[in-house]
C-alpha positions in Angstrom: 0.0 0.2 0.0 1.3 3.6 -1.3 1.9 5.6 2.1 -0.2 9.0 0.9 1.2 12.1 0.3 0.7 15.4 1.6 -0.8 17.7 -1.1 0.9 20.6 0.8 3.6 19.7 0.6 3.7 18.9 -2.8 2.5 22.1 -3.6 4.7 24.4 -1.2 7.5 22.9 -3.0 5.5 23.2 -6.6 6.0 27.0 -6.3 9.0 27.6 -3.9 11.6 25.5 -6.2 10.1 25.1 -9.6 7.6 28.2 -10.3 10.5 30.5 -8.6 13.2 29.1 -8.2 14.1 26.6 -11.3 11.5 28.9 -13.8 12.1 31.8 -12.0 8.3 32.8 -13.3 6.9 35.9 -13.4 5.0 37.1 -10.7 1.7 37.6 -12.8 1.8 34.1 -14.1 2.4 32.6 -10.4 -0.5 34.4 -9.1 -2.7 32.8 -12.0 -1.6 29.9 -10.9 -2.0 30.8 -6.3 -5.5 32.1 -8.4 -6.2 28.6 -9.9 -5.3 26.3 -6.9 -7.4 28.3 -5.1 -10.4 28.0 -7.1 -9.2 23.7 -6.8 -8.5 23.9 -3.6 -12.1 25.2 -2.6 -14.1 22.9 -4.6 -11.7 19.7 -3.4 -12.8 20.9 0.0 -16.7 21.0 -1.0 -16.3 17.7 -2.6 -14.1 15.6 -0.5 -15.7 16.7 2.2 -11.5 17.7 4.1 -9.7 20.6 4.7 -6.8 21.9 2.1 -4.2 21.2 5.2 -6.2 17.4 5.3 -5.5 16.6 1.3 -3.6 13.9 0.1 -1.8 13.6 -3.5 -3.7 10.2 -4.0 -7.3 11.9 -3.8 -6.1 14.0 -6.7 -6.8 12.0 -9.3 -8.7 12.4 -13.0 -12.0 12.5 -12.3 -12.3 15.0 -9.4 -10.3 16.8 -11.9 -12.5 17.0 -14.2 -15.4 17.6 -12.2 -13.5 20.5 -11.5 -13.3 21.8 -15.1 -16.9 21.1 -15.6 -17.5 23.0 -12.4 -16.4 25.8 -13.9 -17.7 26.1 -17.4 -20.9 24.9 -15.7 -21.8 26.8 -13.1 -19.3 29.8 -12.8 -19.3 30.3 -16.5 -15.5 30.0 -17.0 -14.7 30.8 -20.5 -13.4 27.4 -22.9 -10.0 30.1 -23.4 -10.5 30.3 -19.5 -11.1 26.1 -18.5 -8.3 25.3 -20.3 -5.8 27.6 -18.4 -6.6 25.9 -15.4 -6.2 22.5 -17.0 -2.2 23.7 -17.6 -1.4 25.4 -14.2 -2.9 21.6 -12.8 -0.4 19.7 -15.9 2.2 21.7 -14.9 2.2 21.2 -11.2 1.3 16.5 -12.2 4.4 17.3 -14.1 6.3 18.6 -11.2 4.5 15.8 -9.2 6.0 12.8 -11.5 9.9 13.9 -10.8 8.7 13.8 -6.9 6.5 11.0 -6.6 7.2 8.6 -9.2 5.1 5.9 -7.6 2.2 7.1 -8.6 3.1 7.5 -12.0 -0.5 6.1 -13.1 -2.7 9.0 -11.5 -0.2 11.6 -13.2 -0.4 10.1 -16.4 -4.4 10.2 -16.1 -4.1 13.4 -15.4 -1.8 14.6 -18.0 -3.6 12.7 -20.6 -6.8 15.5 -19.8 -6.8 17.0 -22.9 -7.7 21.4 -23.4 -10.9 21.4 -25.1 -11.6 22.6 -28.6 -13.3 26.5 -29.1 -13.4 29.0 -31.9 -11.1 31.6 -32.3 -12.5 35.0 -33.0 -10.3 37.5 -34.8 -9.3 40.1 -32.3 -11.2 43.3 -32.5 -9.7 46.8 -32.2 -10.3 50.6 -31.6 -12.0 52.9 -34.2 -10.2 56.8 -34.8 -13.0 58.0 -32.9 -13.0 55.7 -30.4 -10.4 55.9 -29.3 -10.5 60.4 -29.3 -14.0 59.4 -27.4 -11.8 57.5 -24.7 -9.3 59.9 -24.2 -11.3 62.8 -23.8 -13.2 61.0 -21.0 -11.1 61.8 -18.6 -11.0 65.1 -16.3 -7.5 66.5 -17.1 -8.3 69.4 -14.4 -7.3 66.6 -11.7 -4.4 64.1 -11.0 -6.3 61.3 -11.0 -7.7 62.6 -15.1 -4.2 63.2 -16.1 -2.8 60.2 -15.4 -5.9 58.1 -16.7 -5.2 60.6 -20.2 -1.7 59.5 -19.9 -2.3 55.9 -19.5 -4.8 55.1 -22.1 -2.6 57.5 -24.8 0.4 55.6 -24.1 -1.4 52.4 -23.9 -3.3 53.3 -27.3 0.4 54.4 -29.1 2.7 51.1 -28.2 0.3 48.1 -27.5 1.2 47.0 -24.5 -0.3 44.3 -22.0 -2.7 45.4 -19.2 -0.7 44.2 -16.8 2.8 45.6 -18.9 1.4 48.7 -17.9 0.4 49.2 -14.6 3.7 47.0 -14.2 5.8 50.5 -15.6 8.3 52.6 -13.6 9.2 55.8 -14.0 12.9 54.4 -15.3 11.0 52.5 -17.9 10.7 55.5 -20.2 13.3 56.7 -21.8 12.7 60.7 -22.4 15.7 62.4 -25.3 17.0 61.7 -28.1 15.5 58.4 -29.3 13.1 58.4 -26.4 11.0 54.3 -26.1 9.5 52.9 -23.4 11.5 50.1 -22.3 8.9 46.3 -20.8 9.9 43.0 -20.0 6.6 41.1 -20.9 5.4 37.5 -20.6 8.1 35.2 -20.7 10.8 37.3 -19.6 11.3 39.1 -22.9 12.8 42.4 -23.1 11.5 44.9 -25.9 11.4 48.9 -26.3 8.9 50.9 -27.9 9.8 54.2 -30.0 7.1 56.8 -27.5 6.0 58.7 -31.0 6.7 62.9 -30.4 2.4 63.8 -29.0 2.9 61.2 -26.5 6.0 62.0 -25.0 4.9 66.1 -24.5 2.3 64.1 -22.6 4.0 62.2 -21.1 6.6 64.3 -20.0 3.8 66.8 -18.3 3.0 63.5 -16.2 6.5 62.7 -15.2 6.8 67.0 -13.2 2.6 66.4 -11.6 4.0 65.5 -7.6 5.1 61.9 -7.3 3.2 59.6 -4.5 4.4 57.0 -2.7 7.9 55.9 -3.2 7.7 58.1 -6.3 8.8 54.4 -9.0 6.2 53.3 -10.0 4.4 55.9 -13.5 0.7 55.7 -13.3 0.2 54.4 -9.4 -2.7 55.3 -7.7 -4.2 57.8 -4.1 -1.7 55.9 -2.6 1.3 55.8 -5.0 0.5 52.2 -5.3 0.8 50.2 -8.6 -2.5 50.1 -9.9 -4.5 46.8 -9.7 -4.9 44.9 -13.1 
C-alpha cells in the first residue's frame, strides 16, 4: 500500500522550487497559478469534505479534476479558454509531481491525458480612431487622476502593451531624449523597447513633472502611490 503523500508539501515545492527557483516565473504567472489552486482547493474541500491541509495527493485524481473543470464551465460561467488555462496549471503541477512521486505514475499519467477543449478563436477587434478619441476625452484632466488616466490611455494606445505590463511600468522604464522609448520586460521575460511618438512624449513629460506619490517608482500609481490593479 502506498504511503499517503501530503498535497500541501507538494504544492509548496511546486511554487517555491519549480516556479520561483527553477523557472523564475514572473509574478503575474505565479499569481495566475495561485488563483487556479485557490479555486481548485475550495472545490476539492467541498467535494471531499476535507480542509485543504488534510488532502492527500492520491485523492487528486483525473475524475476530481474533470469534475472541477466541468464545474467552472457550468456553474461559474468560465469560458473554454479560461478552462484550458486552469487545466494547463494543473498539468504543470502534475509534471512536477511526476519527479517527486514516481510511485503514483499511473495517477499522474491519467491527469496529464486530460485534453484541452477546442474552441473557436474569434477575430481580435480593435478600436477605431473616433473610439480612441472618445476614450482620451473621458478623463477630467483638471484632476490628478484624470491626467494620469489620460496619459495611461494614450501610452497604451500608441505602444500596445498588455494591461499587466502597463500597470507594472516604472518611471525609469521611460527613456526620454533622442530615441525616446519605453523599456518593458514582458511575457516570457522578453525584453523589448518601443519608440514613443512625439505627441505621446509631450504628455508623458508633463505627467512625469506631477508630484510623486508613494515611493515615486510606479509610473501610473493609484492614490496611495502603489501599483494599479489590473
